[in-house]
KEKE-566924 format. One record per residue (C-alpha): z, y, x; residue in one letter. Coordinates in nm, 2 decimals. Layout:
! KEKE-566924
{r {Z,Y,X},"A"},
...
END
This chain:
! KEKE-566924
{r {-8.18,-2.61,-0.98},"M"},
{r {-8.50,-2.37,-0.98},"S"},
{r {-8.69,-2.35,-1.30},"S"},
{r {-9.01,-2.49,-1.12},"A"},
{r {-8.77,-2.76,-1.02},"T"},
{r {-8.68,-2.87,-1.36},"S"},
{r {-8.98,-2.85,-1.51},"A"},
{r {-9.13,-3.12,-1.20},"T"},
{r {-8.80,-3.38,-1.21},"S"},
{r {-8.64,-3.33,-1.59},"P"},
{r {-8.47,-3.67,-1.53},"R"},
{r {-8.03,-3.54,-1.53},"P"},
{r {-7.99,-3.41,-1.17},"A"},
{r {-7.67,-3.62,-1.02},"T"},
{r {-7.44,-3.51,-0.75},"R"},
{r {-7.60,-3.64,-0.46},"L"},
{r {-7.87,-3.44,-0.61},"D"},
{r {-7.70,-3.07,-0.63},"T"},
{r {-7.54,-3.12,-0.29},"D"},
{r {-7.87,-3.20,-0.13},"A"},
{r {-7.99,-2.93,-0.24},"E"},
{r {-7.73,-2.71,-0.17},"A"},
{r {-7.74,-2.84,0.16},"L"},
{r {-8.11,-2.81,0.22},"A"},
{r {-8.12,-2.42,0.08},"A"},
{r {-7.82,-2.34,0.35},"A"},
{r {-8.00,-2.53,0.67},"T"},
{r {-8.02,-2.32,0.95},"P"},
{r {-8.34,-2.13,1.01},"A"},
{r {-8.34,-2.28,1.35},"D"},
{r {-8.25,-2.62,1.31},"R"},
{r {-8.49,-2.92,1.45},"D"},
{r {-8.54,-3.03,1.19},"R"},
{r {-8.75,-3.33,1.33},"V"},
{r {-8.36,-3.50,1.49},"V"},
{r {-8.30,-3.55,1.16},"D"},
{r {-8.58,-3.72,0.98},"V"},
{r {-8.54,-3.98,1.29},"V"},
{r {-8.19,-4.04,1.22},"R"},
{r {-8.29,-4.12,0.87},"V"},
{r {-8.58,-4.36,0.98},"A"},
{r {-8.44,-4.52,1.23},"A"},
{r {-8.17,-4.63,1.01},"L"},
{r {-8.39,-4.78,0.73},"A"},
{r {-8.65,-4.94,0.99},"T"},
{r {-8.29,-5.11,1.11},"V"},
{r {-8.24,-5.22,0.77},"A"},
{r {-8.60,-5.33,0.70},"V"},
{r {-8.65,-5.52,1.01},"G"},
{r {-8.29,-5.72,0.96},"H"},
{r {-8.47,-5.77,0.62},"W"},
{r {-8.75,-5.94,0.77},"L"},
{r {-8.64,-6.14,1.06},"L"},
{r {-8.34,-6.31,0.84},"A"},
{r {-8.53,-6.61,0.75},"V"},
{r {-8.26,-6.77,0.43},"V"},
{r {-8.33,-7.02,0.23},"E"},
{r {-8.18,-7.28,0.02},"W"},
{r {-8.19,-7.70,0.10},"D"},
{r {-8.01,-7.95,0.02},"D"},
{r {-7.75,-7.74,-0.19},"G"},
{r {-7.67,-7.50,0.05},"G"},
{r {-7.76,-7.19,0.28},"L"},
{r {-7.94,-7.21,0.57},"H"},
{r {-8.08,-6.95,0.83},"G"},
{r {-8.32,-6.86,1.11},"R"},
{r {-8.47,-6.62,1.28},"N"},
{r {-8.85,-6.52,1.24},"L"},
{r {-8.88,-6.46,1.59},"L"},
{r {-8.79,-6.81,1.68},"V"},
{r {-9.03,-6.93,1.39},"V"},
{r {-9.32,-6.75,1.41},"A"},
{r {-9.26,-6.63,1.80},"P"},
{r {-9.58,-6.41,1.78},"W"},
{r {-9.32,-6.16,1.59},"T"},
{r {-9.17,-6.08,1.90},"R"},
{r {-9.44,-5.78,1.95},"W"},
{r {-9.39,-5.62,1.65},"A"},
{r {-9.01,-5.54,1.79},"T"},
{r {-9.16,-5.31,2.01},"W"},
{r {-9.16,-5.07,1.74},"V"},
{r {-8.84,-5.26,1.51},"L"},
{r {-8.64,-5.18,1.74},"Q"},
{r {-8.55,-4.83,1.74},"V"},
{r {-8.16,-4.78,1.80},"M"},
{r {-8.29,-4.61,2.15},"P"},
{r {-8.45,-4.36,1.92},"L"},
{r {-8.12,-4.33,1.68},"F"},
{r {-7.89,-4.25,2.05},"F"},
{r {-8.18,-4.00,2.18},"V"},
{r {-8.18,-3.80,1.87},"V"},
{r {-7.80,-3.82,1.82},"G"},
{r {-7.74,-3.67,2.19},"G"},
{r {-7.95,-3.41,2.06},"V"},
{r {-7.70,-3.36,1.76},"A"},
{r {-7.40,-3.48,1.96},"N"},
{r {-7.48,-3.20,2.22},"A"},
{r {-7.56,-2.91,1.92},"A"},
{r {-7.24,-2.96,1.78},"S"},
{r {-7.01,-2.96,2.05},"W"},
{r {-7.18,-2.59,2.18},"A"},
{r {-7.11,-2.48,1.84},"S"},
{r {-6.73,-2.62,1.89},"A"},
{r {-6.68,-2.50,2.23},"R"},
{r {-6.82,-2.15,2.04},"R"},
{r {-6.56,-2.17,1.82},"R"},
{r {-6.31,-2.30,2.08},"A"},
{r {-6.24,-2.59,1.86},"T"},
{r {-6.18,-2.80,2.19},"G"},
{r {-6.28,-3.15,2.22},"W"},
{r {-5.96,-3.33,2.05},"A"},
{r {-6.05,-3.15,1.72},"A"},
{r {-6.41,-3.20,1.77},"W"},
{r {-6.41,-3.58,1.82},"L"},
{r {-6.18,-3.62,1.50},"H"},
{r {-6.42,-3.53,1.29},"G"},
{r {-6.73,-3.74,1.47},"R"},
{r {-6.45,-4.05,1.40},"V"},
{r {-6.34,-3.97,1.07},"D"},
{r {-6.73,-3.97,0.99},"R"},
{r {-6.79,-4.31,1.12},"L"},
{r {-6.43,-4.49,1.01},"V"},
{r {-6.43,-4.34,0.67},"R"},
{r {-6.78,-4.59,0.56},"P"},
{r {-6.63,-4.89,0.83},"V"},
{r {-6.30,-4.91,0.65},"A"},
{r {-6.48,-4.92,0.32},"A"},
{r {-6.69,-5.21,0.39},"L"},
{r {-6.37,-5.38,0.55},"V"},
{r {-6.19,-5.35,0.25},"V"},
{r {-6.38,-5.46,0.04},"T"},
{r {-6.53,-5.80,0.19},"W"},
{r {-6.17,-5.84,0.32},"T"},
{r {-6.09,-5.88,0.00},"A"},
{r {-6.38,-6.03,-0.15},"A"},
{r {-6.34,-6.30,0.12},"L"},
{r {-6.01,-6.40,0.07},"A"},
{r {-6.08,-6.42,-0.30},"V"},
{r {-6.32,-6.62,-0.28},"A"},
{r {-6.09,-6.87,-0.05},"A"},
{r {-5.85,-6.92,-0.34},"A"},
{r {-6.15,-6.96,-0.53},"F"},
{r {-6.22,-7.28,-0.32},"G"},
{r {-6.49,-7.16,-0.20},"A"},
{r {-6.62,-7.30,0.17},"D"},
{r {-6.44,-7.16,0.48},"P"},
{r {-6.72,-7.22,0.69},"A"},
{r {-6.97,-7.06,0.48},"G"},
{r {-6.78,-6.76,0.43},"L"},
{r {-6.70,-6.72,0.79},"R"},
{r {-7.09,-6.75,0.82},"T"},
{r {-7.11,-6.42,0.57},"A"},
{r {-6.90,-6.23,0.71},"S"},
{r {-6.94,-6.23,1.08},"R"},
{r {-7.33,-6.20,0.93},"L"},
{r {-7.23,-5.86,0.72},"V"},
{r {-7.01,-5.69,1.04},"A"},
{r {-7.34,-5.78,1.28},"M"},
{r {-7.40,-5.34,1.27},"P"},
{r {-7.05,-5.26,1.41},"L"},
{r {-7.16,-5.35,1.76},"W"},
{r {-7.35,-5.06,1.72},"F"},
{r {-7.08,-4.83,1.59},"L"},
{r {-6.87,-4.93,1.86},"A"},
{r {-7.11,-4.87,2.15},"V"},
{r {-7.24,-4.52,1.96},"Y"},
{r {-6.87,-4.41,1.94},"L"},
{r {-6.81,-4.45,2.28},"G"},
{r {-7.09,-4.23,2.38},"V"},
{r {-6.98,-3.95,2.13},"V"},
{r {-6.65,-3.98,2.29},"A"},
{r {-6.82,-3.92,2.63},"A"},
{r {-7.04,-3.65,2.52},"T"},
{r {-6.83,-3.36,2.66},"P"},
{r {-6.80,-3.49,3.01},"A"},
{r {-7.18,-3.64,3.01},"M"},
{r {-7.23,-3.24,2.84},"V"},
{r {-7.13,-3.12,3.14},"A"},
{r {-7.28,-3.37,3.39},"L"},
{r {-7.57,-3.26,3.28},"H"},
{r {-7.56,-2.86,3.27},"D"},
{r {-7.43,-2.90,3.66},"R"},
{r {-7.71,-3.22,3.74},"F"},
{r {-7.99,-3.24,3.51},"G"},
{r {-8.24,-3.49,3.45},"W"},
{r {-8.04,-3.67,3.79},"R"},
{r {-7.79,-3.80,3.59},"V"},
{r {-8.05,-3.99,3.36},"S"},
{r {-8.24,-4.14,3.64},"A"},
{r {-7.92,-4.26,3.82},"G"},
{r {-7.80,-4.36,3.49},"L"},
{r {-8.18,-4.58,3.47},"A"},
{r {-8.16,-4.68,3.86},"V"},
{r {-7.79,-4.80,3.78},"A"},
{r {-7.93,-5.01,3.46},"A"},
{r {-8.21,-5.13,3.68},"G"},
{r {-7.90,-5.30,4.01},"A"},
{r {-7.69,-5.43,3.73},"V"},
{r {-7.97,-5.62,3.60},"D"},
{r {-8.08,-5.74,3.98},"V"},
{r {-7.67,-5.83,4.00},"I"},
{r {-7.64,-6.01,3.70},"A"},
{r {-8.01,-6.22,3.70},"G"},
{r {-8.18,-6.25,4.06},"P"},
{r {-7.77,-6.24,4.25},"L"},
{r {-7.65,-6.53,3.94},"G"},
{r {-7.34,-6.26,3.81},"R"},
{r {-7.45,-6.20,3.45},"P"},
{r {-7.12,-6.13,3.35},"A"},
{r {-7.20,-5.77,3.50},"V"},
{r {-7.49,-5.77,3.30},"G"},
{r {-7.25,-5.63,2.98},"W"},
{r {-7.15,-5.33,3.23},"V"},
{r {-7.52,-5.22,3.04},"N"},
{r {-7.37,-5.14,2.74},"F"},
{r {-7.31,-4.80,2.92},"A"},
{r {-7.53,-4.71,3.13},"F"},
{r {-7.86,-4.82,2.89},"V"},
{r {-7.68,-4.65,2.59},"W"},
{r {-7.59,-4.36,2.77},"L"},
{r {-7.88,-4.30,2.89},"F"},
{r {-8.13,-4.28,2.55},"A"},
{r {-7.81,-4.01,2.48},"H"},
{r {-7.83,-3.83,2.78},"Q"},
{r {-8.21,-3.80,2.73},"L"},
{r {-8.14,-3.61,2.37},"G"},
{r {-7.96,-3.30,2.60},"F"},
{r {-8.31,-3.33,2.81},"S"},
{r {-8.46,-3.29,2.42},"W"},
{r {-8.25,-3.01,2.31},"R"},
{r {-8.25,-2.77,2.62},"D"},
{r {-8.63,-2.80,2.60},"G"},
{r {-8.66,-3.01,2.96},"R"},
{r {-8.85,-3.29,2.74},"L"},
{r {-9.12,-3.11,2.50},"D"},
{r {-9.52,-3.02,2.45},"G"},
{r {-9.73,-3.30,2.48},"R"},
{r {-9.75,-3.31,2.88},"R"},
{r {-9.37,-3.44,2.87},"A"},
{r {-9.49,-3.72,2.55},"G"},
{r {-9.78,-3.83,2.77},"L"},
{r {-9.60,-3.83,3.08},"A"},
{r {-9.28,-4.06,2.88},"C"},
{r {-9.55,-4.29,2.66},"A"},
{r {-9.74,-4.38,2.94},"T"},
{r {-9.40,-4.46,3.22},"V"},
{r {-9.28,-4.60,2.98},"G"},
{r {-9.48,-4.86,2.77},"L"},
{r {-9.65,-4.92,3.10},"G"},
{r {-9.28,-5.00,3.27},"G"},
{r {-9.20,-5.25,3.00},"L"},
{r {-9.57,-5.40,2.97},"I"},
{r {-9.51,-5.49,3.36},"V"},
{r {-9.14,-5.58,3.34},"L"},
{r {-9.23,-5.82,3.01},"T"},
{r {-9.55,-5.95,3.19},"Q"},
{r {-9.52,-5.95,3.53},"A"},
{r {-9.10,-5.96,3.64},"L"},
{r {-8.98,-6.22,3.33},"G"},
{r {-8.81,-6.00,3.09},"Y"},
{r {-8.83,-6.10,2.72},"P"},
{r {-9.11,-6.00,2.52},"L"},
{r {-8.90,-5.97,2.22},"G"},
{r {-8.68,-5.63,2.22},"M"},
{r {-8.43,-5.80,1.94},"V"},
{r {-8.24,-6.09,2.04},"G"},
{r {-8.36,-6.42,1.95},"A"},
{r {-8.12,-6.66,1.89},"P"},
{r {-8.01,-6.94,2.25},"G"},
{r {-8.26,-6.68,2.45},"E"},
{r {-8.17,-6.40,2.71},"R"},
{r {-8.20,-6.13,2.50},"S"},
{r {-8.29,-5.79,2.62},"N"},
{r {-8.02,-5.61,2.36},"T"},
{r {-7.70,-5.79,2.44},"T"},
{r {-7.64,-5.69,2.71},"P"},
{r {-7.92,-5.44,2.73},"P"},
{r {-8.17,-5.49,3.00},"T"},
{r {-8.38,-5.20,3.18},"L"},
{r {-8.66,-5.33,2.93},"A"},
{r {-8.47,-5.11,2.66},"L"},
{r {-8.48,-4.78,2.87},"V"},
{r {-8.83,-4.85,2.96},"A"},
{r {-8.89,-4.90,2.59},"L"},
{r {-8.61,-4.61,2.51},"T"},
{r {-8.91,-4.34,2.76},"V"},
{r {-9.18,-4.50,2.56},"G"},
{r {-9.04,-4.41,2.21},"Q"},
{r {-8.90,-4.07,2.27},"T"},
{r {-9.30,-4.02,2.41},"G"},
{r {-9.46,-4.09,2.13},"L"},
{r {-9.20,-3.91,1.93},"L"},
{r {-9.28,-3.57,2.14},"L"},
{r {-9.68,-3.64,2.03},"L"},
{r {-9.56,-3.67,1.69},"A"},
{r {-9.30,-3.36,1.67},"R"},
{r {-9.47,-3.08,1.54},"R"},
{r {-9.66,-3.26,1.26},"R"},
{r {-9.32,-3.43,1.20},"V"},
{r {-9.19,-3.08,1.20},"A"},
{r {-9.41,-2.97,0.95},"D"},
{r {-9.34,-3.18,0.75},"W"},
{r {-9.02,-3.13,0.70},"A"},
{r {-9.02,-2.80,0.71},"A"},
{r {-9.17,-2.85,0.27},"R"},
{r {-8.90,-2.78,0.08},"P"},
{r {-8.95,-3.13,-0.17},"R"},
{r {-8.96,-3.35,0.23},"A"},
{r {-8.63,-3.15,0.38},"W"},
{r {-8.43,-3.19,0.02},"R"},
{r {-8.52,-3.59,0.04},"A"},
{r {-8.44,-3.63,0.42},"V"},
{r {-8.08,-3.41,0.34},"V"},
{r {-7.99,-3.62,0.05},"A"},
{r {-8.09,-3.98,0.23},"A"},
{r {-7.91,-3.88,0.58},"N"},
{r {-7.60,-3.80,0.31},"G"},
{r {-7.58,-4.18,0.26},"V"},
{r {-7.75,-4.35,0.57},"A"},
{r {-7.44,-4.46,0.71},"M"},
{r {-7.37,-4.64,0.45},"T"},
{r {-7.77,-4.81,0.38},"V"},
{r {-7.66,-4.96,0.78},"F"},
{r {-7.26,-5.09,0.73},"L"},
{r {-7.44,-5.24,0.36},"W"},
{r {-7.78,-5.38,0.36},"H"},
{r {-7.66,-5.64,0.51},"L"},
{r {-7.46,-5.74,0.22},"T"},
{r {-7.71,-5.66,-0.02},"A"},
{r {-7.86,-5.94,0.11},"L"},
{r {-7.59,-6.19,0.11},"C"},
{r {-7.63,-6.05,-0.28},"I"},
{r {-8.00,-6.14,-0.31},"A"},
{r {-7.95,-6.46,-0.15},"T"},
{r {-7.73,-6.60,-0.41},"L"},
{r {-7.88,-6.41,-0.69},"V"},
{r {-8.27,-6.57,-0.62},"F"},
{r {-8.20,-6.86,-0.42},"L"},
{r {-7.97,-7.14,-0.55},"P"},
{r {-8.13,-7.07,-0.90},"T"},
{r {-8.50,-7.08,-0.83},"G"},
{r {-8.58,-6.74,-0.94},"L"},
{r {-8.74,-6.68,-0.60},"L"},
{r {-9.03,-6.92,-0.50},"P"},
{r {-8.92,-7.06,-0.12},"Q"},
{r {-9.28,-7.11,0.11},"P"},
{r {-9.27,-7.26,0.39},"E"},
{r {-9.17,-6.94,0.64},"P"},
{r {-9.47,-6.72,0.86},"A"},
{r {-9.70,-6.88,0.58},"T"},
{r {-9.93,-6.66,0.43},"A"},
{r {-9.78,-6.73,0.09},"A"},
{r {-9.52,-6.68,0.24},"W"},
{r {-9.56,-6.29,0.39},"W"},
{r {-9.78,-6.26,0.03},"M"},
{r {-9.41,-6.25,-0.12},"L"},
{r {-9.23,-5.99,0.13},"R"},
{r {-9.26,-5.67,-0.09},"P"},
{r {-9.16,-5.85,-0.34},"A"},
{r {-8.80,-5.94,-0.18},"W"},
{r {-8.78,-5.61,0.00},"L"},
{r {-8.85,-5.45,-0.39},"L"},
{r {-8.49,-5.66,-0.48},"A"},
{r {-8.28,-5.55,-0.11},"L"},
{r {-8.38,-5.18,-0.17},"V"},
{r {-8.25,-5.23,-0.55},"A"},
{r {-7.95,-5.40,-0.48},"L"},
{r {-7.90,-5.12,-0.16},"T"},
{r {-7.88,-4.83,-0.43},"A"},
{r {-7.65,-4.96,-0.64},"A"},
{r {-7.42,-5.03,-0.32},"L"},
{r {-7.54,-4.63,-0.23},"I"},
{r {-7.41,-4.57,-0.58},"V"},
{r {-7.12,-4.77,-0.56},"V"},
{r {-6.94,-4.59,-0.17},"F"},
{r {-7.21,-4.35,-0.11},"G"},
{r {-6.93,-4.13,-0.20},"R"},
{r {-6.67,-4.25,0.09},"V"},
{r {-6.98,-4.12,0.35},"E"},
{r {-7.05,-3.80,0.16},"T"},
{r {-6.67,-3.64,0.03},"A"},
{r {-6.56,-3.37,0.30},"V"},
{r {-6.26,-3.32,0.44},"R"},
{r {-6.17,-2.98,0.51},"P"},
{r {-6.10,-2.98,0.98},"P"},
{r {-5.78,-2.89,1.14},"R"},
{r {-5.71,-2.78,1.48},"P"},
{r {-5.58,-2.98,1.71},"A"},
{r {-5.25,-2.97,1.93},"R"},
{r {-5.20,-2.78,2.20},"P"},
{r {-5.29,-2.90,2.60},"G"},
{r {-5.50,-3.19,2.71},"R"},
{r {-5.21,-3.48,2.63},"A"},
{r {-5.46,-3.41,2.26},"A"},
{r {-5.72,-3.49,2.42},"T"},
{r {-5.64,-3.78,2.57},"V"},
{r {-5.47,-3.91,2.24},"R"},
{r {-5.83,-3.85,2.10},"A"},
{r {-6.04,-4.00,2.36},"V"},
{r {-5.77,-4.29,2.39},"A"},
{r {-5.81,-4.33,1.99},"G"},
{r {-6.15,-4.36,2.00},"A"},
{r {-6.16,-4.57,2.30},"A"},
{r {-5.91,-4.83,2.08},"L"},
{r {-6.21,-4.78,1.73},"V"},
{r {-6.48,-4.88,1.96},"S"},
{r {-6.30,-5.21,2.11},"A"},
{r {-6.20,-5.28,1.79},"G"},
{r {-6.55,-5.27,1.63},"L"},
{r {-6.70,-5.42,1.91},"A"},
{r {-6.45,-5.71,1.82},"I"},
{r {-6.47,-5.70,1.46},"A"},
{r {-6.90,-5.72,1.50},"A"},
{r {-6.88,-6.06,1.72},"L"},
{r {-6.59,-6.27,1.51},"Y"},
{r {-6.64,-6.12,1.15},"G"},
{r {-6.35,-6.00,0.94},"F"},
{r {-6.04,-6.26,0.87},"P"},
{r {-6.15,-6.55,0.67},"V"},
{r {-5.87,-6.84,0.49},"A"},
{r {-5.89,-7.17,0.69},"G"},
{r {-6.09,-6.99,1.01},"R"},
{r {-5.90,-6.88,1.32},"P"},
{r {-5.75,-6.55,1.27},"L"},
{r {-5.63,-6.36,1.54},"L"},
{r {-5.96,-6.19,1.67},"L"},
{r {-6.05,-6.05,1.37},"P"},
{r {-5.70,-5.91,1.28},"V"},
{r {-5.67,-5.82,1.62},"L"},
{r {-5.98,-5.61,1.55},"A"},
{r {-5.90,-5.42,1.24},"L"},
{r {-5.54,-5.39,1.41},"V"},
{r {-5.69,-5.17,1.72},"L"},
{r {-5.96,-4.97,1.48},"V"},
{r {-5.58,-4.88,1.28},"T"},
{r {-5.39,-4.78,1.63},"V"},
{r {-5.71,-4.60,1.70},"G"},
{r {-5.78,-4.37,1.38},"V"},
{r {-5.39,-4.32,1.42},"V"},
{r {-5.40,-4.22,1.78},"S"},
{r {-5.66,-3.98,1.69},"V"},
{r {-5.53,-3.80,1.39},"R"},
{r {-5.24,-3.75,1.60},"S"},
{r {-5.42,-3.55,1.78},"S"},
{r {-5.44,-3.28,1.57},"L"},
{r {-5.15,-3.01,1.37},"L"},
{r {-5.03,-3.22,1.08},"R"},
{r {-4.87,-2.88,0.89},"R"},
{r {-4.84,-2.54,1.02},"L"},
{r {-4.57,-2.43,0.86},"A"},
{r {-4.36,-2.49,0.55},"P"},
{r {-4.54,-2.37,0.21},"P"},
{r {-4.35,-2.06,0.21},"A"},
{r {-4.55,-1.94,0.51},"A"},
{r {-4.87,-2.12,0.52},"R"},
{r {-4.97,-1.78,0.33},"S"},
{r {-4.90,-1.61,0.64},"Q"},
{r {-5.15,-1.87,0.84},"L"},
{r {-5.44,-1.88,0.60},"R"},
{r {-5.64,-1.59,0.70},"P"},
{r {-5.57,-1.70,1.06},"I"},
{r {-5.72,-2.03,1.04},"L"},
{r {-6.06,-1.89,0.82},"R"},
{r {-6.08,-1.59,1.11},"R"},
{r {-6.43,-1.73,1.25},"R"},
{r {-6.35,-1.63,1.70},"P"},
{r {-6.52,-1.38,1.81},"A"},
{r {-6.84,-1.38,1.94},"A"},
{r {-6.97,-1.59,2.27},"E"},
{r {-6.89,-1.35,2.57},"G"},
{r {-6.69,-1.04,2.44},"R"},
{r {-6.36,-1.00,2.66},"A"},
{r {-6.01,-1.11,2.67},"N"},
{r {-6.13,-1.42,2.40},"H"},
{r {-5.82,-1.66,2.34},"Q"},
{r {-5.90,-2.03,2.22},"P"},
{r {-5.85,-2.11,1.87},"H"},
{r {-5.54,-2.29,1.90},"W"},
{r {-5.35,-2.06,2.12},"A"},
{r {-5.41,-1.84,1.85},"E"},
{r {-5.25,-2.09,1.57},"T"},
{r {-5.01,-2.16,1.81},"A"},
{r {-4.87,-1.80,1.79},"R"},
{r {-4.92,-1.81,1.44},"A"},
{r {-4.68,-2.11,1.41},"V"},
{r {-4.43,-1.87,1.62},"Q"},
{r {-4.43,-1.59,1.43},"R"},
{r {-4.46,-1.80,1.05},"A"},
{r {-4.16,-1.98,1.23},"A"},
{r {-3.95,-1.67,1.31},"S"},
{r {-3.99,-1.52,0.97},"A"},
{r {-3.87,-1.83,0.75},"S"},
{r {-3.55,-1.92,1.04},"R"},
{r {-3.27,-1.71,0.80},"P"},
{r {-3.40,-1.88,0.49},"Q"},
{r {-3.40,-2.28,0.67},"S"},
{r {-3.10,-2.19,0.90},"S"},
{r {-2.89,-2.16,0.62},"T"},
{r {-2.66,-2.49,0.55},"V"},
{r {-2.46,-2.50,0.26},"S"},
{r {-2.06,-2.52,0.23},"S"},
{r {-2.11,-2.82,0.09},"S"},
{r {-2.33,-2.95,0.38},"A"},
{r {-2.04,-2.81,0.66},"R"},
{r {-1.79,-3.02,0.43},"A"},
{r {-1.91,-3.33,0.44},"S"},
{r {-2.04,-3.28,0.83},"G"},
{r {-2.41,-3.36,0.75},"R"},
{r {-2.64,-3.08,0.86},"T"},
{r {-2.99,-2.96,0.76},"P"},
{r {-3.29,-3.15,0.84},"A"},
{r {-3.53,-2.99,1.19},"R"},
{r {-3.76,-2.78,1.10},"S"},
{r {-4.13,-2.86,0.98},"K"},
{r {-4.23,-2.59,1.13},"V"},
{r {-4.05,-2.59,1.43},"S"},
{r {-4.21,-3.01,1.50},"A"},
{r {-4.51,-2.83,1.46},"A"},
{r {-4.47,-2.60,1.69},"T"},
END
């Protein structure tokens, strides 16, 4: 740390502080820092929104939950601000398009690129699943109510729906970028029209099951807007005003004249704009993007400040941990403060109830911070990249694996984690799909390039950066790696092919070399 920083911050630096400072100092000058700010702000807003909307009460010796949107219907207007997942997908489109462009310059390939994205998402999820599965098993063994455990497991697994959808959108990034490069804004327009057509079929034409197709159309639309942001087609005050006017104006027409629900977050027992998504969510995406474009310059100026940027970098490093564990903090706070009477319980949505919300939120923030200390390192851990196997088969494995992981997360979001004494088929199936999907994605990469004696020959090749974009006769990275593996195999063949006389006498043959298998 610099002397100035040390003078203003006497507390000892943690590993997170040190990593954030190093990453902040290494930030490229051309990085769009607004994307990182919005990502952190969106996930933090989701956590606060869930904490506010969940009305939990201790009554008659048991916990009971209600939804604030039902208790106080006037709060549905607030979901136009609290429902920020569309913005997350927009900035996710910016980040994923930039990441894919970088991978193409390095000739990394679809499979290796997708493995990196899947690994970053799945590792924090694995920590959540393992911890909660073990905790539920222990609680059931001590006689806890299976119904209550089931409710808790479904509550904490609820955020996984977002990861299921986002992972599917990420897996489609290379294909959608190719469409964007060829057709531009027409792709986004087509997705919006498709979402409207699905609404017509699901609503007036009486085919509600068709509405679930909009999980693809609506969220791909939001992600696709990020591509236009990145290439400069969505930029400036004129574009911001146009998007804000069209989006928010369209949202008012949809909710006030065409019968769409007012809330952008689903309420129990009512039609929802999110499950499945509707054209109203498309309009919200456009409107929020317009407002963000109008504020973009000011946000960028703020993020350019060294201290602010270090905070953003540090928060980004554990943003997924906050998203996954904030409802666990809610469960802990409910069990600690409500049955013991440590926190008063006035009637929900009254003045007294609202005055207690700041204290409630501070308690939840403190518990979430404690969970970050324990589980945040799972997200911040960095694994060295590995090259993908040559050929299209590796891409097929990676994409199919991502699809399986997405399906498993979606099932887990609906049915929770396994709980003894409750139906186990679907929760267990979710875990199996996620596991098989991760294995499939990892199988698209080369496991080991050479035996120990030959690895030293490969390290310089694997570390070498590909030639600059546009260089004549540039070969893909995996092709260079494959040739290096073959050379290493040839160099080590005399030693690996030697068979001892004792092996011949016993009729045994040596195991096939790992180099040959990798090649």
